[in-house]
PDB file of N, CA, C and O in Angstrom:
ATOM      1  N   VAL A   1       1.163  -1.339   0.035  1.00  0.00           N
ATOM      2  CA  VAL A   1      -0.200   0.237   0.029  1.00  0.00           C
ATOM      3  C   VAL A   1       0.701   1.363  -0.122  1.00  0.00           C
ATOM      4  O   VAL A   1       1.559   1.233   0.751  1.00  0.00           O
ATOM      5  N   ASP A   2       0.895   2.286  -0.729  1.00  0.00           N
ATOM      6  CA  ASP A   2       1.300   3.090  -0.818  1.00  0.00           C
ATOM      7  C   ASP A   2       0.318   4.557   0.034  1.00  0.00           C
ATOM      8  O   ASP A   2      -0.663   5.116  -0.457  1.00  0.00           O
ATOM      9  N   ALA A   3       0.862   4.824   1.165  1.00  0.00           N
ATOM     10  CA  ALA A   3       0.501   5.180   2.166  1.00  0.00           C
ATOM     11  C   ALA A   3       0.326   6.986   1.856  1.00  0.00           C
ATOM     12  O   ALA A   3      -0.546   7.718   2.324  1.00  0.00           O
ATOM     13  N   GLU A   4       1.309   7.318   1.049  1.00  0.00           N
ATOM     14  CA  GLU A   4       1.176   8.676   0.746  1.00  0.00           C
ATOM     15  C   GLU A   4      -0.019   8.897  -0.288  1.00  0.00           C
ATOM     16  O   GLU A   4      -0.968   9.678  -0.219  1.00  0.00           O
ATOM     17  N   ARG A   5       0.364   7.852  -1.384  1.00  0.00           N
ATOM     18  CA  ARG A   5      -0.990   8.628  -2.264  1.00  0.00           C
ATOM     19  C   ARG A   5      -2.295   7.992  -2.038  1.00  0.00           C
ATOM     20  O   ARG A   5      -3.299   8.357  -2.649  1.00  0.00           O
ATOM     21  N   GLY A   6      -2.298   7.065  -1.186  1.00  0.00           N
ATOM     22  CA  GLY A   6      -3.614   6.283  -0.450  1.00  0.00           C
ATOM     23  C   GLY A   6      -3.975   5.128  -1.389  1.00  0.00           C
ATOM     24  O   GLY A   6      -5.170   5.009  -1.660  1.00  0.00           O
ATOM     25  N   ARG A   7      -3.217   4.370  -1.854  1.00  0.00           N
ATOM     26  CA  ARG A   7      -3.602   3.817  -3.259  1.00  0.00           C
ATOM     27  C   ARG A   7      -2.467   2.189  -3.057  1.00  0.00           C
ATOM     28  O   ARG A   7      -1.266   2.071  -2.816  1.00  0.00           O
ATOM     29  N   VAL A   8      -3.411   1.316  -3.262  1.00  0.00           N
ATOM     30  CA  VAL A   8      -2.748  -0.002  -3.361  1.00  0.00           C
ATOM     31  C   VAL A   8      -2.067  -0.096  -4.343  1.00  0.00           C
ATOM     32  O   VAL A   8      -2.609   0.153  -5.420  1.00  0.00           O
ATOM     33  N   SER A   9      -0.650  -0.484  -4.317  1.00  0.00           N
ATOM     34  CA  SER A   9       0.334  -0.426  -5.238  1.00  0.00           C
ATOM     35  C   SER A   9       0.421  -1.755  -6.168  1.00  0.00           C
ATOM     36  O   SER A   9       0.595  -1.731  -7.386  1.00  0.00           O
ATOM     37  N   ALA A  10       0.291  -2.741  -5.491  1.00  0.00           N
ATOM     38  CA  ALA A  10       0.582  -4.094  -5.551  1.00  0.00           C
ATOM     39  C   ALA A  10      -0.576  -5.060  -4.994  1.00  0.00           C
ATOM     40  O   ALA A  10      -1.114  -4.678  -3.955  1.00  0.00           O
ATOM     41  N   SER A  11      -0.985  -6.162  -5.511  1.00  0.00           N
ATOM     42  CA  SER A  11      -1.815  -7.109  -4.765  1.00  0.00           C
ATOM     43  C   SER A  11      -1.393  -8.270  -5.141  1.00  0.00           C
ATOM     44  O   SER A  11      -0.519  -8.365  -6.002  1.00  0.00           O
ATOM     45  N   VAL A  12      -2.069  -9.567  -4.425  1.00  0.00           N
ATOM     46  CA  VAL A  12      -1.854 -10.947  -4.998  1.00  0.00           C
ATOM     47  C   VAL A  12      -3.092 -11.683  -4.197  1.00  0.00           C
ATOM     48  O   VAL A  12      -3.479 -11.808  -3.036  1.00  0.00           O
ATOM     49  N   PRO A  13      -3.465 -12.080  -5.480  1.00  0.00           N
ATOM     50  CA  PRO A  13      -5.072 -12.696  -5.437  1.00  0.00           C
ATOM     51  C   PRO A  13      -5.108 -14.309  -4.949  1.00  0.00           C
ATOM     52  O   PRO A  13      -4.613 -15.266  -5.545  1.00  0.00           O
ATOM     53  N   VAL A  14      -5.719 -14.308  -3.899  1.00  0.00           N
ATOM     54  CA  VAL A  14      -5.454 -14.981  -2.719  1.00  0.00           C
ATOM     55  C   VAL A  14      -6.531 -16.122  -2.425  1.00  0.00           C
ATOM     56  O   VAL A  14      -6.507 -17.335  -2.635  1.00  0.00           O
ATOM     57  N   VAL A  15      -7.615 -15.161  -1.783  1.00  0.00           N
ATOM     58  CA  VAL A  15      -8.918 -15.931  -2.170  1.00  0.00           C
ATOM     59  C   VAL A  15      -9.952 -15.325  -2.886  1.00  0.00           C
ATOM     60  O   VAL A  15      -9.696 -14.466  -3.730  1.00  0.00           O
ATOM     61  N   ASP A  16     -11.064 -15.671  -2.646  1.00  0.00           N
ATOM     62  CA  ASP A  16     -12.267 -15.097  -3.182  1.00  0.00           C
ATOM     63  C   ASP A  16     -12.824 -14.061  -2.702  1.00  0.00           C
ATOM     64  O   ASP A  16     -12.610 -13.678  -1.552  1.00  0.00           O
ATOM     65  N   ALA A  17     -13.765 -13.359  -3.684  1.00  0.00           N
ATOM     66  CA  ALA A  17     -14.498 -12.349  -2.850  1.00  0.00           C
ATOM     67  C   ALA A  17     -15.317 -12.684  -1.813  1.00  0.00           C
ATOM     68  O   ALA A  17     -15.733 -13.838  -1.912  1.00  0.00           O
ATOM     69  N   TRP A  18     -15.711 -12.065  -0.818  1.00  0.00           N
ATOM     70  CA  TRP A  18     -16.227 -12.363   0.577  1.00  0.00           C
ATOM     71  C   TRP A  18     -16.891 -11.189   0.887  1.00  0.00           C
ATOM     72  O   TRP A  18     -16.573 -10.049   0.546  1.00  0.00           O
ATOM     73  N   GLU A  19     -17.966 -11.593   1.649  1.00  0.00           N
ATOM     74  CA  GLU A  19     -18.791 -10.314   2.329  1.00  0.00           C
ATOM     75  C   GLU A  19     -18.376 -10.325   3.523  1.00  0.00           C
ATOM     76  O   GLU A  19     -17.638 -11.250   3.860  1.00  0.00           O
ATOM     77  N   GLU A  20     -18.746  -9.287   4.488  1.00  0.00           N
ATOM     78  CA  GLU A  20     -18.811  -9.283   5.896  1.00  0.00           C
ATOM     79  C   GLU A  20     -19.891 -10.050   6.435  1.00  0.00           C
ATOM     80  O   GLU A  20     -21.043  -9.711   6.165  1.00  0.00           O
ATOM     81  N   PRO A  21     -19.675 -10.991   7.127  1.00  0.00           N
ATOM     82  CA  PRO A  21     -20.874 -11.779   7.797  1.00  0.00           C
ATOM     83  C   PRO A  21     -21.484 -11.056   8.569  1.00  0.00           C
ATOM     84  O   PRO A  21     -20.849 -10.189   9.170  1.00  0.00           O
ATOM     85  N   VAL A  22     -23.159 -11.228   8.816  1.00  0.00           N
ATOM     86  CA  VAL A  22     -23.551 -10.969   9.823  1.00  0.00           C
ATOM     87  C   VAL A  22     -23.132 -10.659  11.238  1.00  0.00           C
ATOM     88  O   VAL A  22     -23.055  -9.670  11.967  1.00  0.00           O
ATOM     89  N   GLU A  23     -22.883 -12.031  11.297  1.00  0.00           N
ATOM     90  CA  GLU A  23     -22.443 -12.606  12.960  1.00  0.00           C
ATOM     91  C   GLU A  23     -21.273 -12.330  12.847  1.00  0.00           C
ATOM     92  O   GLU A  23     -20.567 -12.844  11.980  1.00  0.00           O
ATOM     93  N   TRP A  24     -20.755 -11.275  13.891  1.00  0.00           N
ATOM     94  CA  TRP A  24     -19.095 -10.993  14.011  1.00  0.00           C
ATOM     95  C   TRP A  24     -18.274 -12.164  14.150  1.00  0.00           C
ATOM     96  O   TRP A  24     -17.118 -12.212  13.729  1.00  0.00           O
ATOM     97  N   GLN A  25     -19.011 -13.354  14.888  1.00  0.00           N
ATOM     98  CA  GLN A  25     -17.945 -14.708  15.376  1.00  0.00           C
ATOM     99  C   GLN A  25     -17.805 -15.530  13.917  1.00  0.00           C
ATOM    100  O   GLN A  25     -16.956 -16.420  13.877  1.00  0.00           O
ATOM    101  N   GLU A  26     -18.421 -15.326  13.000  1.00  0.00           N
ATOM    102  CA  GLU A  26     -18.297 -16.296  12.026  1.00  0.00           C
ATOM    103  C   GLU A  26     -16.791 -16.043  11.257  1.00  0.00           C
ATOM    104  O   GLU A  26     -16.202 -14.971  11.120  1.00  0.00           O
ATOM    105  N   ALA A  27     -16.384 -17.374  10.814  1.00  0.00           N
ATOM    106  CA  ALA A  27     -14.865 -17.209  10.398  1.00  0.00           C
ATOM    107  C   ALA A  27     -14.785 -16.146   8.857  1.00  0.00           C
ATOM    108  O   ALA A  27     -15.618 -16.200   7.952  1.00  0.00           O
ATOM    109  N   ARG A  28     -13.770 -15.381   8.880  1.00  0.00           N
ATOM    110  CA  ARG A  28     -13.596 -14.857   7.718  1.00  0.00           C
ATOM    111  C   ARG A  28     -11.877 -14.785   7.713  1.00  0.00           C
ATOM    112  O   ARG A  28     -11.095 -14.845   8.662  1.00  0.00           O
ATOM    113  N   PRO A  29     -11.629 -14.632   6.266  1.00  0.00           N
ATOM    114  CA  PRO A  29     -10.224 -14.600   5.953  1.00  0.00           C
ATOM    115  C   PRO A  29      -9.572 -13.652   6.523  1.00  0.00           C
ATOM    116  O   PRO A  29      -9.857 -12.462   6.387  1.00  0.00           O
ATOM    117  N   THR A  30      -8.555 -14.128   7.275  1.00  0.00           N
ATOM    118  CA  THR A  30      -7.234 -13.550   8.477  1.00  0.00           C
ATOM    119  C   THR A  30      -6.150 -13.188   7.190  1.00  0.00           C
ATOM    120  O   THR A  30      -5.959 -13.733   6.103  1.00  0.00           O
ATOM    121  N   LEU A  31      -5.610 -12.136   7.784  1.00  0.00           N
ATOM    122  CA  LEU A  31      -3.922 -12.077   7.232  1.00  0.00           C
ATOM    123  C   LEU A  31      -2.997 -11.539   8.766  1.00  0.00           C
ATOM    124  O   LEU A  31      -3.249 -10.796   9.716  1.00  0.00           O
ATOM    125  N   ARG A  32      -1.653 -12.531   8.266  1.00  0.00           N
ATOM    126  CA  ARG A  32      -0.943 -12.279   9.249  1.00  0.00           C
ATOM    127  C   ARG A  32       0.441 -11.979   8.537  1.00  0.00           C
ATOM    128  O   ARG A  32       0.522 -12.417   7.390  1.00  0.00           O
ATOM    129  N   VAL A  33       1.291 -11.455   8.921  1.00  0.00           N
ATOM    130  CA  VAL A  33       2.365 -11.013   7.814  1.00  0.00           C
ATOM    131  C   VAL A  33       3.917 -11.267   8.980  1.00  0.00           C
ATOM    132  O   VAL A  33       3.967 -10.528   9.964  1.00  0.00           O
ATOM    133  N   ALA A  34       4.775 -12.040   8.825  1.00  0.00           N
ATOM    134  CA  ALA A  34       6.080 -12.449   9.640  1.00  0.00           C
ATOM    135  C   ALA A  34       6.974 -12.160   8.381  1.00  0.00           C
ATOM    136  O   ALA A  34       6.875 -12.826   7.350  1.00  0.00           O
ATOM    137  N   GLY A  35       7.934 -11.024   8.554  1.00  0.00           N
ATOM    138  CA  GLY A  35       9.032 -11.123   7.924  1.00  0.00           C
ATOM    139  C   GLY A  35       8.571 -10.703   6.096  1.00  0.00           C
ATOM    140  O   GLY A  35       7.821  -9.786   5.760  1.00  0.00           O
ATOM    141  N   ASP A  36       9.086 -11.415   5.419  1.00  0.00           N
ATOM    142  CA  ASP A  36       9.090 -11.178   4.273  1.00  0.00           C
ATOM    143  C   ASP A  36       7.870 -12.282   3.704  1.00  0.00           C
ATOM    144  O   ASP A  36       7.893 -12.699   2.546  1.00  0.00           O
ATOM    145  N   THR A  37       6.711 -12.722   4.793  1.00  0.00           N
ATOM    146  CA  THR A  37       6.061 -13.669   4.249  1.00  0.00           C
ATOM    147  C   THR A  37       4.918 -13.816   4.911  1.00  0.00           C
ATOM    148  O   THR A  37       4.772 -13.780   6.132  1.00  0.00           O
ATOM    149  N   ALA A  38       4.003 -14.004   3.986  1.00  0.00           N
ATOM    150  CA  ALA A  38       2.406 -13.668   4.672  1.00  0.00           C
ATOM    151  C   ALA A  38       1.540 -15.214   4.695  1.00  0.00           C
ATOM    152  O   ALA A  38       1.672 -16.143   3.898  1.00  0.00           O
ATOM    153  N   TYR A  39       0.639 -15.125   5.876  1.00  0.00           N
ATOM    154  CA  TYR A  39       0.143 -16.096   6.049  1.00  0.00           C
ATOM    155  C   TYR A  39      -1.507 -15.327   5.636  1.00  0.00           C
ATOM    156  O   TYR A  39      -1.917 -14.186   5.851  1.00  0.00           O
ATOM    157  N   VAL A  40      -2.198 -16.576   4.938  1.00  0.00           N
ATOM    158  CA  VAL A  40      -3.773 -15.810   4.637  1.00  0.00           C
ATOM    159  C   VAL A  40      -4.764 -17.278   4.785  1.00  0.00           C
ATOM    160  O   VAL A  40      -4.690 -18.335   4.158  1.00  0.00           O
ATOM    161  N   THR A  41      -5.759 -16.819   5.954  1.00  0.00           N
ATOM    162  CA  THR A  41      -6.684 -17.897   5.987  1.00  0.00           C
ATOM    163  C   THR A  41      -7.857 -17.917   5.002  1.00  0.00           C
ATOM    164  O   THR A  41      -8.412 -16.830   4.837  1.00  0.00           O
ATOM    165  N   GLU A  42      -8.368 -19.057   4.261  1.00  0.00           N
ATOM    166  CA  GLU A  42      -9.727 -19.136   3.561  1.00  0.00           C
ATOM    167  C   GLU A  42     -10.584 -20.179   4.294  1.00  0.00           C
ATOM    168  O   GLU A  42     -10.503 -21.408   4.306  1.00  0.00           O
ATOM    169  N   PRO A  43     -11.607 -19.153   5.030  1.00  0.00           N
ATOM    170  CA  PRO A  43     -12.452 -20.350   5.734  1.00  0.00           C
ATOM    171  C   PRO A  43     -13.365 -21.356   4.425  1.00  0.00           C
ATOM    172  O   PRO A  43     -13.676 -22.544   4.499  1.00  0.00           O
ATOM    173  N   ALA A  44     -13.576 -20.551   3.485  1.00  0.00           N
ATOM    174  CA  ALA A  44     -14.662 -21.309   2.451  1.00  0.00           C
ATOM    175  C   ALA A  44     -14.187 -22.494   2.080  1.00  0.00           C
ATOM    176  O   ALA A  44     -15.002 -23.298   1.628  1.00  0.00           O
ATOM    177  N   THR A  45     -12.499 -22.956   2.202  1.00  0.00           N
ATOM    178  CA  THR A  45     -12.090 -23.781   1.809  1.00  0.00           C
ATOM    179  C   THR A  45     -11.376 -24.615   2.582  1.00  0.00           C
ATOM    180  O   THR A  45     -10.874 -25.668   2.191  1.00  0.00           O
ATOM    181  N   SER A  46     -11.289 -23.984   4.132  1.00  0.00           N
ATOM    182  CA  SER A  46     -10.408 -24.600   5.165  1.00  0.00           C
ATOM    183  C   SER A  46      -9.101 -24.461   4.533  1.00  0.00           C
ATOM    184  O   SER A  46      -8.493 -25.514   4.341  1.00  0.00           O
ATOM    185  N   GLU A  47      -8.668 -23.607   4.250  1.00  0.00           N
ATOM    186  CA  GLU A  47      -6.919 -24.019   3.353  1.00  0.00           C
ATOM    187  C   GLU A  47      -6.231 -22.203   4.311  1.00  0.00           C
ATOM    188  O   GLU A  47      -6.811 -21.134   4.500  1.00  0.00           O
ATOM    189  N   LEU A  48      -5.288 -22.520   4.548  1.00  0.00           N
ATOM    190  CA  LEU A  48      -4.011 -21.512   4.598  1.00  0.00           C
ATOM    191  C   LEU A  48      -3.085 -21.354   3.272  1.00  0.00           C
ATOM    192  O   LEU A  48      -2.879 -22.222   2.424  1.00  0.00           O
ATOM    193  N   HIS A  49      -2.515 -19.863   3.311  1.00  0.00           N
ATOM    194  CA  HIS A  49      -1.951 -19.871   1.801  1.00  0.00           C
ATOM    195  C   HIS A  49      -0.946 -19.037   2.557  1.00  0.00           C
ATOM    196  O   HIS A  49      -1.117 -18.325   3.546  1.00  0.00           O
ATOM    197  N   VAL A  50       0.345 -19.341   1.728  1.00  0.00           N
ATOM    198  CA  VAL A  50       1.360 -18.512   2.163  1.00  0.00           C
ATOM    199  C   VAL A  50       2.081 -17.834   0.848  1.00  0.00           C
ATOM    200  O   VAL A  50       2.388 -18.350  -0.227  1.00  0.00           O
ATOM    201  N   VAL A  51       2.224 -16.593   1.292  1.00  0.00           N
ATOM    202  CA  VAL A  51       2.661 -15.783   0.151  1.00  0.00           C
ATOM    203  C   VAL A  51       4.083 -15.120   0.521  1.00  0.00           C
ATOM    204  O   VAL A  51       4.278 -14.658   1.645  1.00  0.00           O
ATOM    205  N   ASP A  52       4.926 -15.101  -0.347  1.00  0.00           N
ATOM    206  CA  ASP A  52       6.289 -14.824  -0.392  1.00  0.00           C
ATOM    207  C   ASP A  52       6.346 -13.115  -1.177  1.00  0.00           C
ATOM    208  O   ASP A  52       6.458 -12.870  -2.378  1.00  0.00           O
ATOM    209  N   LEU A  53       6.192 -11.869   0.275  1.00  0.00           N
ATOM    210  CA  LEU A  53       5.967 -10.558  -0.187  1.00  0.00           C
ATOM    211  C   LEU A  53       7.236 -10.151  -1.076  1.00  0.00           C
ATOM    212  O   LEU A  53       6.935  -9.214  -1.816  1.00  0.00           O
ATOM    213  N   THR A  54       8.635 -10.592  -1.237  1.00  0.00           N
ATOM    214  CA  THR A  54       9.604 -10.362  -2.248  1.00  0.00           C
ATOM    215  C   THR A  54       9.070 -10.653  -3.739  1.00  0.00           C
ATOM    216  O   THR A  54       9.203  -9.824  -4.639  1.00  0.00           O
ATOM    217  N   THR A  55       8.446 -11.923  -3.919  1.00  0.00           N
ATOM    218  CA  THR A  55       8.200 -12.231  -5.429  1.00  0.00           C
ATOM    219  C   THR A  55       6.781 -11.479  -5.747  1.00  0.00           C
ATOM    220  O   THR A  55       6.543 -11.005  -6.858  1.00  0.00           O
ATOM    221  N   MET A  56       5.775 -11.417  -4.540  1.00  0.00           N
ATOM    222  CA  MET A  56       4.380 -11.667  -4.432  1.00  0.00           C
ATOM    223  C   MET A  56       3.845 -12.775  -5.355  1.00  0.00           C
ATOM    224  O   MET A  56       3.204 -12.689  -6.402  1.00  0.00           O
ATOM    225  N   ARG A  57       4.295 -13.850  -4.659  1.00  0.00           N
ATOM    226  CA  ARG A  57       3.734 -15.227  -5.305  1.00  0.00           C
ATOM    227  C   ARG A  57       3.194 -16.107  -4.259  1.00  0.00           C
ATOM    228  O   ARG A  57       3.878 -16.364  -3.269  1.00  0.00           O
ATOM    229  N   THR A  58       1.703 -16.711  -4.453  1.00  0.00           N
ATOM    230  CA  THR A  58       1.460 -17.569  -3.380  1.00  0.00           C
ATOM    231  C   THR A  58       2.457 -18.719  -3.612  1.00  0.00           C
ATOM    232  O   THR A  58       2.416 -19.249  -4.722  1.00  0.00           O
ATOM    233  N   THR A  59       3.454 -19.228  -2.603  1.00  0.00           N
ATOM    234  CA  THR A  59       4.230 -20.326  -2.420  1.00  0.00           C
ATOM    235  C   THR A  59       3.517 -21.719  -2.095  1.00  0.00           C
ATOM    236  O   THR A  59       3.851 -22.716  -2.735  1.00  0.00           O
ATOM    237  N   ALA A  60       2.820 -21.770  -1.389  1.00  0.00           N
ATOM    238  CA  ALA A  60       2.381 -22.804  -1.183  1.00  0.00           C
ATOM    239  C   ALA A  60       0.411 -22.605  -0.485  1.00  0.00           C
ATOM    240  O   ALA A  60      -0.202 -21.559  -0.268  1.00  0.00           O
ATOM    241  N   THR A  61       0.061 -23.685  -0.360  1.00  0.00           N
ATOM    242  CA  THR A  61      -1.246 -23.825   0.276  1.00  0.00           C
ATOM    243  C   THR A  61      -1.690 -25.069   0.464  1.00  0.00           C
ATOM    244  O   THR A  61      -1.699 -26.004  -0.336  1.00  0.00           O
ATOM    245  N   HIS A  62      -2.130 -25.015   1.784  1.00  0.00           N
ATOM    246  CA  HIS A  62      -2.261 -26.225   2.959  1.00  0.00           C
ATOM    247  C   HIS A  62      -3.502 -26.229   3.354  1.00  0.00           C
ATOM    248  O   HIS A  62      -3.935 -25.321   4.062  1.00  0.00           O
ATOM    249  N   ALA A  63      -4.369 -27.412   2.891  1.00  0.00           N
ATOM    250  CA  ALA A  63      -5.704 -28.172   3.535  1.00  0.00           C
ATOM    251  C   ALA A  63      -5.464 -28.316   4.936  1.00  0.00           C
ATOM    252  O   ALA A  63      -4.545 -28.990   5.400  1.00  0.00           O
ATOM    253  N   LEU A  64      -6.407 -27.594   5.686  1.00  0.00           N
ATOM    254  CA  LEU A  64      -6.424 -27.392   7.232  1.00  0.00           C
ATOM    255  C   LEU A  64      -7.822 -28.297   7.530  1.00  0.00           C
ATOM    256  O   LEU A  64      -8.904 -27.936   7.067  1.00  0.00           O
ATOM    257  N   PRO A  65      -7.676 -29.527   8.366  1.00  0.00           N
ATOM    258  CA  PRO A  65      -8.881 -30.025   8.914  1.00  0.00           C
ATOM    259  C   PRO A  65      -9.523 -29.419   9.483  1.00  0.00           C
ATOM    260  O   PRO A  65     -10.267 -30.163  10.122  1.00  0.00           O
ATOM    261  N   VAL A  66      -9.781 -28.141   9.729  1.00  0.00           N
ATOM    262  CA  VAL A  66     -11.016 -27.270  10.566  1.00  0.00           C
ATOM    263  C   VAL A  66     -10.834 -25.930   9.982  1.00  0.00           C
ATOM    264  O   VAL A  66      -9.830 -25.323   9.610  1.00  0.00           O
ATOM    265  N   VAL A  67     -12.130 -25.632  10.007  1.00  0.00           N
ATOM    266  CA  VAL A  67     -12.484 -24.030   9.206  1.00  0.00           C
ATOM    267  C   VAL A  67     -11.145 -22.933  10.155  1.00  0.00           C
ATOM    268  O   VAL A  67     -11.418 -22.631  11.317  1.00  0.00           O
ATOM    269  N   PRO A  68     -10.270 -22.611   9.759  1.00  0.00           N
ATOM    270  CA  PRO A  68      -9.519 -21.406  10.060  1.00  0.00           C
ATOM    271  C   PRO A  68     -10.401 -20.488  10.851  1.00  0.00           C
ATOM    272  O   PRO A  68     -11.528 -20.500  10.358  1.00  0.00           O
ATOM    273  N   ASP A  69     -10.321 -19.754  11.818  1.00  0.00           N
ATOM    274  CA  ASP A  69     -11.198 -18.757  12.450  1.00  0.00           C
ATOM    275  C   ASP A  69      -9.947 -17.695  12.743  1.00  0.00           C
ATOM    276  O   ASP A  69      -9.799 -16.774  11.941  1.00  0.00           O
ATOM    277  N   GLU A  70      -9.164 -17.795  13.730  1.00  0.00           N
ATOM    278  CA  GLU A  70      -7.887 -16.799  13.578  1.00  0.00           C
ATOM    279  C   GLU A  70      -6.520 -17.392  13.791  1.00  0.00           C
ATOM    280  O   GLU A  70      -6.231 -18.477  14.295  1.00  0.00           O
ATOM    281  N   LEU A  71      -5.603 -16.284  13.214  1.00  0.00           N
ATOM    282  CA  LEU A  71      -4.343 -16.858  13.193  1.00  0.00           C
ATOM    283  C   LEU A  71      -3.436 -16.141  13.510  1.00  0.00           C
ATOM    284  O   LEU A  71      -3.663 -14.970  13.202  1.00  0.00           O
ATOM    285  N   VAL A  72      -2.216 -16.351  14.136  1.00  0.00           N
ATOM    286  CA  VAL A  72      -1.075 -15.975  15.154  1.00  0.00           C
ATOM    287  C   VAL A  72       0.198 -16.316  14.080  1.00  0.00           C
ATOM    288  O   VAL A  72       0.280 -17.361  13.435  1.00  0.00           O
ATOM    289  N   ALA A  73       1.323 -15.020  14.028  1.00  0.00           N
ATOM    290  CA  ALA A  73       2.592 -15.513  13.511  1.00  0.00           C
ATOM    291  C   ALA A  73       3.174 -14.934  14.291  1.00  0.00           C
ATOM    292  O   ALA A  73       2.866 -13.964  14.984  1.00  0.00           O
ATOM    293  N   VAL A  74       4.460 -15.782  14.173  1.00  0.00           N
ATOM    294  CA  VAL A  74       5.711 -15.034  15.293  1.00  0.00           C
ATOM    295  C   VAL A  74       6.875 -15.572  14.488  1.00  0.00           C
ATOM    296  O   VAL A  74       6.795 -16.492  13.673  1.00  0.00           O
ATOM    297  N   THR A  75       7.980 -14.884  14.812  1.00  0.00           N
ATOM    298  CA  THR A  75       9.154 -14.891  14.408  1.00  0.00           C
ATOM    299  C   THR A  75      10.170 -15.377  15.525  1.00  0.00           C
ATOM    300  O   THR A  75       9.957 -15.082  16.701  1.00  0.00           O
ATOM    301  N   GLY A  76      11.021 -15.951  15.237  1.00  0.00           N
ATOM    302  CA  GLY A  76      11.938 -16.243  16.574  1.00  0.00           C
ATOM    303  C   GLY A  76      13.481 -16.150  16.649  1.00  0.00           C
ATOM    304  O   GLY A  76      14.063 -16.392  17.707  1.00  0.00           O
TER     305      GLY A  76
END
């Protein structure tokens, strides 16, 4: 995001379009960034996507055994 111009300067399509659920407790896509890696959950398909922010490409998609609701990223 270009904060000075107030524009999105680049994007990576990761999840399908979605609308904010009526119930705030319902799962929704979640984004967490750790270093040069972004992690994005997709509740509709129970997947976790890994995006390399230096190349702006999805490097992995993992099927999850449950619908993801929250996400935490830490560096060591």
